N, C-alpha and C positions, 0 to 999 in steps of 0.2 A: 329699592330693596332694603329690608330692615338690617339691623346690626348683626354682624356675623362674628361669633366668638373667635378668639385668636387661634384656638386649636383647629378650627375649620378654615379660617382665613389663610393661615400659613401652612396648610397641609402640603407636603411635598408632591410635586407633579412630575418629577424626573428622578431617576435612580441617584443622580449626583446630589440631590437635595436631602436624601435620607441620611440622618446622622446616626453614627454608631453601629451600622449594619453593613460594613464593607464586605465581609465574608459572604453575605447573601447577594448583595447587588453585583459584585464582581462575577459570581458564578452565573447569575441569571443573564447578565450582559453577554458573557461568553457563549452561553447556550443559544441566545437569540442570534448572535453573529454566526454561529455554526449551524443554525437551524436544527438544533437538537432539542426539540420541544417534547416534554413529557405530557402524558394525558392526565396526570394527577399530581398535585402538590399539597403538602401539609406545611403550614407556617405556624410555628409554636413559639411561645415565649411570654414574657412579662406583659402586663397590660400597658397600653399606650406607648408602644415602642415601634409601631409601623407595620404590623402584620397585614391588616386590611389595606393599608395605604399601598404597600408594595404589590399586593394582589391586583389592585386597580391599575397600578403603573404597568404591570405585566400585561393586563388586559388591553391597555392602550397600545403597548408596543406590538402585541400580536395582531391587532385589528387596524393598526395605523395604515392609512392609504398611501403614505409617502414611502417610496422604496428606500432601503438602506443603502447608503453610499452616495446619495444625491446631495445637492447643495443644501436643501432644506432639512435633510436628515443624514448627516455624515456618519453617525454612529447608530447602534441599535436603540438608542433612546427614542421615545415617541416624539413626533414633531410637535404635538400640542396644538396645532392650528387646523388640522384637517377635521372634517365633520365627525368622524368616528371618535377621535381623541376628545373633542369638545363634549360629545354626548356621554362618553364614559366619565369625564370629569364632572359633569353636571348630574350624573346618576340617572339618566333617562335613555341609555342605550338599549336597543331592542334585543340585541344578541348577547349582552352581558347582564346576567341575572344574579342579583344579590339576594340571598335567602338568609333570614334570621333563624338559625337552627334551634335557638332556644324556644321559639314558639312553633316552628314548623318541624317538629322532631319525630312525628309519628310515621307509621308505615304507610298510611294513606298518602301523605304529602310526598314521601319518597317514591311511591309508585307513580304519582302524577309527574314528578320530575323525570323519572325513567322513561315514561311514555313520550314526554315532550322532547327528550334528548334524541329521539330517533329521527326527528325532522331536521332538515338542513337549516343553517342560519338564514335569516331573512335577507340580510344584505352584506354582512361582514364575512370575513374569512372563517372565523371560529365562533362557535356558540360556547360561552364561558359561564360556568356556574361558580359563584363565590359563596361558600357556606361559612357564615360567621358563627362563632361559638359551637363548632362542630362536635365537641365532646358531649353535648347534651342530646344528640340524636340517640334514639333508643337502639338497643341491640337488634331488635327485629328489623328496624328500618335500615340499619347498616347491612344486615344480611340481604335485604331486598336490593340494596345498591351494589352489593359485592360483585355480581356478574357483570353489571354494566360498567363498573369501575375497572374491572380487569380487562375487558375487551370492549371499550367504548367505540362509537363511530369515530372516523378520522377527524371529524369537524368539532368534536366535543372535548373540552378541557375542564377538569374539576380542580378548584382551589379551596382548601379548607383551612380556616384560621381558628386557633384554639389556644387557650391558656393551660389546658390540661391534656397534653398529648397521650399520657398514660391511660386515659379513659377511652381512647379510640382503640378499637380491636386491632390486634396484631395483623389480622388478615387484611385489614384496610391499609395499615401503615406499610405493609410489605409491598403493596401495589402502587405506592406513591413515592415521590421524592420528598424527603423530610428536611426542612430547613429550621434549625433552632436559632432563634433570635436572642441577642444579648441585651441585658439591661444597658441603657444609655449611660455613658460615663458622665461624671460631674462636669468635667471640662467641656464636653460636647453640649450639655444642656446650658451651661453658663454662656458659651459662645452664641448659641441660638437665641437665648433670651436677650443678650446684649444687642444682637442684630435687630430683633423685633422691637426693642425699646427705641432704637434709633429710627426704625421705620414708622413707629407710632408716635414719634416726637414726645417721648416720655423721658424725663430726667430721672435717672436711677443710679443710686450709689452701688458701687461694686459689692459692698457688704449686703445690701438688700437683694441684689441678684444672686449672691451666693446663698442666702437664706432660701430663696425661691428654688434654686437648683437643688439644694439639699432636701427641701421638702418634697421635691418630685420623686425622690427615692428610686431613681433609675427610669422613671416614666416621663417622657417628653410631654405627653398629653396632660398629666397631672400638674407638671410645672407650669404649663401654659394656662391651665384652668385657674391655678392659684394666682398667677400673674394678672389674669383678667380681673379677678376679684380685687387684687391689690390696687390696680389702676383705678377701679371704680371708687375705692374708698380713699384714694390719695388726695391730699390737698392740692389746690391749683395755685400755681404761682406764675404770673406773666403768661397766662393761657396754657401752661403746660403742667401736666400731672407730675408730682415729685414723689418718688418712692424712696423711703428711708428704712433702715433696718428696724428702728424702734416701732414705726407704724406697722411693719409687716409682722413683727413679733406680737404686737397687740392684736392684730387681725387673726393670727394663727393660734393665739393663746399660748405661745411658747415662752419659755424662760431663757434669758441669756445664759450661755454656757459659762460665763464668768461666775454665775451663782453656783453652778455645780462644781466648778473648780474650788471655790471657797468651802463648799460642803465637804469635799474630799480632803482638803487641807485640814479641816477640823477632825475628820476621821483619822488621818495619819498622825495627828498630834494627840489623839485620844481625848478631845475636848467635847464631852457629851453635852454640856450646857450650851456651848456655842452652836453645836449642830441643831439642837432643838429650837434655839432662838431663830436661827435662819429659816428653819422649816416653818415655824409659826408665822414669820413674815410672809412667806410665800402662800401659805394657806389662807391667811387673812386677806391677801391681795386678790383672792378669788380663783387661784389655781387649784384644780381638782387633784386629789392624791393620786388618782390613776394616771393623769396626764404627767404629773411630776415623776412618777415611777417609770413611765415609758421613756421620758426624755433622759432620765438618769441611766437607764439601761443603754441607750444609744451612746451617751457620753462615756460610760465605762467601757463599752465595746471599742470606741475610738481610742481610748487611753491604752487598752490592751494591745490593739494593733500597732500603736505608736511604740509600745514597749518591745514588740516583736520585730518590727521592721524599721523603726525610726520614723521621724516626722515626714520624710519624703516618700514613704512606701505607697504603692498603688492601692493598698488595702484601705487607705483613707480617702473617701470621696467627699472631701470637705475643703473649705477655703484655706489659704495659707495661714491666716491668723488662727483659725481653729486648729490647724495642725500643730502650730506652736503651743497652743494651750493644752492640747491633748498630750504633747510630749512633756510639758512641765508636770502635769499630773502623773504621768507614767514614772517619773523620777522618784515619786514619793513612795512607791510600792514595788515589791518584787513581782515577777510574773505570776507566781503562785498566789500571792495576795490579791492581785487584780482579778485572776480567774475566780477565786473564792468570793470576792466582793460582787462580781457580776452574777454569780450563781445565787447569792443571797438576794440581790435586788430583783432578779428574774422570778424567784420564788415569791417574793413579796408582791410583785406585780400580778402574779397569778392569783394570790390570795385576795387581792383587792376586788377581783371580779365577782366574788360571791360572799363578801363580808359586809356586815351592816355598818360598822364603824370604820370606815376606810382610813380616816386620819390616824386612829390609834394603831392600826396595823402598819401604816407607813412609818410612824415614829418607831415602832418596835423593830421594823426591818432595818432602819438606819442605825439604831442602837446596836443591832447585831454586828454591823460593820465595825464598830469600835471594839466590841467584845472579841470579835474574831482576830483583831490585831494582837491580842494577848495570848493567843494559842501558840503552842510550840509544835513544830512538825513532829510527826511520829518518830522519825529517826532520832531527833534530839531527845525525845521523851524516853526512848529505849536506851540510848547510850549515856544520857546524863550530861552530855557536852554538846556544844554547838558545832556547826560546820566549820567555824573559824578556829576551833581548837580550844576554847575556854568555856566556862560556864556562862550562861545567859543571865545577865543581871535582871532581877525582877523584884518588885516591892513585896511580892508574896513569897519569894524564895527564902528558904531557911538559910541561916548563916552557914558558911562553909566550915567543915571540921578542920581545925588547925592541924598542920602537918607536924609530925614528931620532930623535936629539935635535934635528936641524935638517935642513931640506931640503937636498939636495945641489944645488950650483950647476949651472946649465944648461951643457952643453958648448959651446965656441965654435963659431959657425957657420962652415962651410967657405967659403973664398973662392970667388967665382964663377969658373967656368972660362972661359978665353979662347976665344971662338969667333967665326967670321966675323960672322954676324948672326943673332940668335935673337930670338924674340918675348919680350917681358917677361912674357907669360902662359904661357910654356912649362912643362911639368910638372916637378916636382922630381925629383931622382934617386930611382930606385925606383918612379916612377909616382905618379899622383894617389892620395892617401889611403893610401899605403903604411904610414904610421904608424911608420916607422923613427925612432928617436931621433936628434935632431940634424939632421934633414933639413928642407928647406923649399923653396919655389919659388926657383930660382936665376934672377935677372933680369939681363939684359944691359944694357950701357950704350947699345948701339945701339937706338934707339927704334923703335916701330911704331905706326901710327895706331890710335886707339881710337875705336870708333863708339858714340856715346851718343845715345839717343833721348829726347826730352823733348817735352812739349806745346808748347814755344815754338820750339825750333830744334834743328838737328843740327850739331855742330861737330867738327872734328878738330884735334888738336894732338899734338905729341911732347914727351916729357919724359924726364928721366933716370930710371933704374930705382931703385926704393927698395932699402933694405938688406935682405939676406936675413932670414928669420924664424927665431927661436930656439924651441926646444921649451918646453913649459910646465914649471913647477916640479914636480919629482917629488912624489908623495904617498905616505903609508904604505899598505902592502898591506892588502887587505880583512880578512885574518885578524887584524890588529892593532887593528881598530876594533870597538867594541861598539855595540849599539843596533839591530842588524838581525837580524830573526828568521828569515829564509829566503833561500835563493838560488835559488828556483824561477824558471822563465822568466817574463818580463814579459808576461802575458796579461791580458785584460780582467778586472778585479776582483781580480787576484792581487797587486797592489802596494799595496793600501790597508793599510799596516802601521801598527803602533803608533808614536806620535810619538817622535822621538829624545829620549832622556833628557837629552842635552847641551843646555844653554840656547842659543837662537839669538842671534846678535849683533844689536844694534840696527840696524846698517847692513846690512840684508839686501839682496843684489843683486837687480837687476831681472830680468825674464824673458829679455831678450835676452842679458844677461851669463850667466845660467844656461844658456841654449841653447849659447852659444859655449863655455863651460867644459866642459860635458858632452860636446859633439860633439868637441872637441879631445882630451879624455881618451880617448874611445872610439877615435879614429883612432890615437892614439899607443899605445894598448893592443892594436893589431892587429885592431880591429873596424871596418874602414873601411866595410863595408856597413851596419852598424848606425848608424854615425855619419852616413852620407849619407842613410839612410832617415829618421832622426829629425830631421836638419837640414832636411828638406823638409816636415816635419809642422807642425801648428799647436800652438804652446806657449801655455799660459795658466797663470796663477798664481791658484789658487782657494783663498784663505785659506792654510792650511798644506799644501796639496797642489799639486804640479807636475803638470799634466795635459798629455799629449801625444797629439794625435789624428793618426793617420797615414792618409791617404786612399789608396784603391786597394790595400789590403793586407788579406788575410783573417786570421782568428785564427790558423790553423795556421802560415801563413808568417811571421806576426809573432812567434809563439813560437819558431820556428826561428832567425829572425834575431836577435832580442833574447834571447839565451840566458842561462844563469845567470852565466857569466863576465862578459858585458856588463853585466848588472844590478849585479854587485858593483862594477865600475868606476864605474858611474853613481852608485851610492849613496855610494861613497867620495868622489867628486868633489863631490857635493852637500854632504857634511859638511865637506869642506875649505874650500869657499867660503862656508860659513855659510848655505846655502840650506835650505828645508824638506826634511826627509827623506822625507816621504810622496810617492810617485811613482806615477802611473797612466798606463800606455800602453795605448791601445785603438785598434782600427781605426775608421775613419770615412769619411764621404763628402766630406770636405774642407770642410764647412760648419761650422767650429768657431766658437767665440765670438770669437776674435781677428779683428779687421778686416783686410781685405786692404789693404796699404799698401806701403811700401818693402820691399825685400828684407831678410829677417831676417839676423842676424849669420851670416856664412857660415862654413863649416868651415875650420879652420886648414890652410893649405897648399893650398887649392883655388884654382881660377882666379877664382872669385868674390871671394875675399879679396884676391887680387893686383890685380884690377881696381879694387876699391873703395879700395885703399890707394895707388893711383897718383896722384901730384900733379895730373896733367892732369884726371883724373876728378873729383877733389875740387874743383879750381878751376872746372870746368864746372858742378858742382852749385851752387857759390856764386854764379856769375854768372847762370845761367839759372833758379835756384831749382827745379831739377829733382830727380826721384827716379829712382834706378836700380832698375828692377823686374826686369830679367833681364840676364844676361851670356852672350853666345854666342861660343863658340870657332870662329872662321871657318876655322881650319885643318882642322877636322874635316868641313867641308862637301864 
């Protein structure tokens, strides 16, 4: 007999010999032991993983002449020595018919099969039809087989092997038991190749067997075919073939992964010249650009999986040395950068399939990897700061604007205008909450009665107007302050930021002072609506977090009112007054943790502030021990 290739010579003859398909073999062995035999089976999965092999083993087990439980056959495994088992193994059994559905796919062939199925088996217990590549049978032929498959004779069993089960009609699949085969794991292929190398008296390095196992890509047959080729090309030493990793790489036209590690190190360092020099060496050595792109895609994928799950993850079906190399490369990039690099190389690989100058397009694709390293994430571009809290240094970045050495003094308050008689609570120039610098409520010397309600009494008095209010001390712009990671709208859960790296002063202000400072800064910054909205909310100081609960406001409206510019002003003011930098604004029902009591510190320039600052009101509070809960502008009634 002539030479037999390894894939046929070491084809499994028992269920226990099949590698990587325990879920299938266990189910079939139990079915044979319980005599629960279906009339139709579909075996689907990757190429070269044992679909047709298991179909033949099932055929041997069903027609084996040795009874289960005897000394020759203690388990449902076929005995392998009876006449039926030998004939099935050799492929000349009369009652086990293998049909290549790729060539016998028409309705005429299926009609002949259906007619032959009516007759009883010639000698064995079952007449078994094994249809290989069953997905290529035409729809009309499947329809002709449908009735026979649904109600076959008791002696007929159909087995269909396919790599594309979705192309088999659902009416056929619903009448069969479907077994989905898994791709064979790297470790299983490696163990099988090592066993075969010992059987064939071949001296093989573990690195060489690892390369063969990886090249199999989950297919045992592919790995055995490459190993057969490698043994044929291997040098002979002392009468034995010697397999080395270098020889196998030359045979497969593969590049050592150490080369791709150096390429990505150059990418991480931004060394365009080094990257092009390494690529030039590879192309001059005879490696095609398409093959290089394909191998780099695989290496980048392994680096990404190592980044996600570590070097020991099952997502990596490679040897231990290659796992360590992928893990080293993963340390050079973030998860987002590895994903982006993989996408760039995948697109480059697609372009190479229909481009004339493949080398130029590969060089361009690798240069894109370096250029992509200089891109800023969209979040950083919008906020102007990095996720770590400071500006990202870049050669192209403009110099930072210096911070002012000292706050500018507040402009002098304008003198009150002479008018006949105005209310001391009249609106400031520009309207309430206009936020214009240097404006405040202008109070007249001519008094007006103020109504104060208290649990004890109600009294009226007149008093001279207080002095006009001055603007708050200016503060540095938000772009000059580090420590803030985002300028996104203040929505629920969006403001739980990292703590400010600047140490907080020991004399941290209270919640009322924080409310007053933030509301005043918002009003002076042109966000009167936001200031008024937050001023009416419930403010609490929870450890290192300032929590603001705004009643009667939905999430969407809250996000529109407290926008990115308002958030920047709030955060800057918090830093200026030494308050906690963590800020949380969320909608609520008004039932916050703060207790209802006297009116909170009002907004600068508002009628509430003017009323509380009036000497008459302050004197009334002292005499009556009263609390001002609300102030009503009677002129608007």
